[in-house]
C-alpha positions in Angstrom: 79.2 94.3 288.0 80.9 91.1 289.1 81.1 92.1 292.7 77.4 93.1 292.6 76.5 89.6 291.4 78.9 87.8 293.7 79.3 89.9 296.9 80.9 87.1 298.8 83.9 86.9 296.5 87.2 87.9 298.1 89.4 90.5 296.5 91.7 87.8 295.2 88.8 86.0 293.5 87.6 89.3 292.0 91.1 90.1 290.7 91.3 86.6 289.2 88.0 87.0 287.4 88.9 90.4 285.9 92.5 89.5 284.9 91.6 86.1 283.4 88.6 87.4 281.5 90.2 90.5 280.0 91.0 90.8 276.3 94.8 90.9 276.4 96.9 93.1 274.1 100.1 91.1 274.6 101.0 87.9 272.7 101.3 85.9 275.9 98.4 87.3 277.9 100.7 88.9 280.4 100.5 92.4 282.0 102.0 95.2 280.0 103.0 98.7 281.3 100.9 100.3 278.6 97.6 98.5 278.8 97.8 96.5 282.1 96.0 93.2 281.8 94.0 94.4 278.8 90.4 95.5 278.3 87.7 94.3 280.6 85.2 91.9 279.0 82.1 92.1 281.1 80.4 89.1 279.6 83.4 86.9 280.0 83.9 88.2 283.6 80.4 87.3 284.6 80.6 83.9 283.0 84.0 83.2 284.7 82.6 84.4 288.0 79.6 82.1 287.7 81.9 79.2 286.8 84.2 80.0 289.8 81.2 80.1 292.1 79.9 76.8 290.7 83.0 74.8 290.0 86.6 76.2 290.1 87.7 73.6 287.4 85.1 74.9 285.1 86.4 78.5 285.5 89.4 77.7 283.4 87.2 77.5 280.3 86.4 81.2 280.5 89.6 83.0 279.7 90.6 85.3 276.9 94.3 84.6 276.8 94.1 83.8 273.0 91.6 86.5 272.1 93.9 88.4 269.6 95.9 85.4 268.3 
């Protein structure tokens, strides 16, 4: 979905969007062997991608690192 909206994104940008917009299952938002980076949040991913495409500083707003805290 993100790549469809932003086909010029690099693989690194796409990975950044997906990992930083996921709903994490660990306390510190890190990757776990059981659940990886967490569950994809499509709405947050599109918002973060739009922010990245518009203004990289703005993209920091759209993270879910504290979703379950």
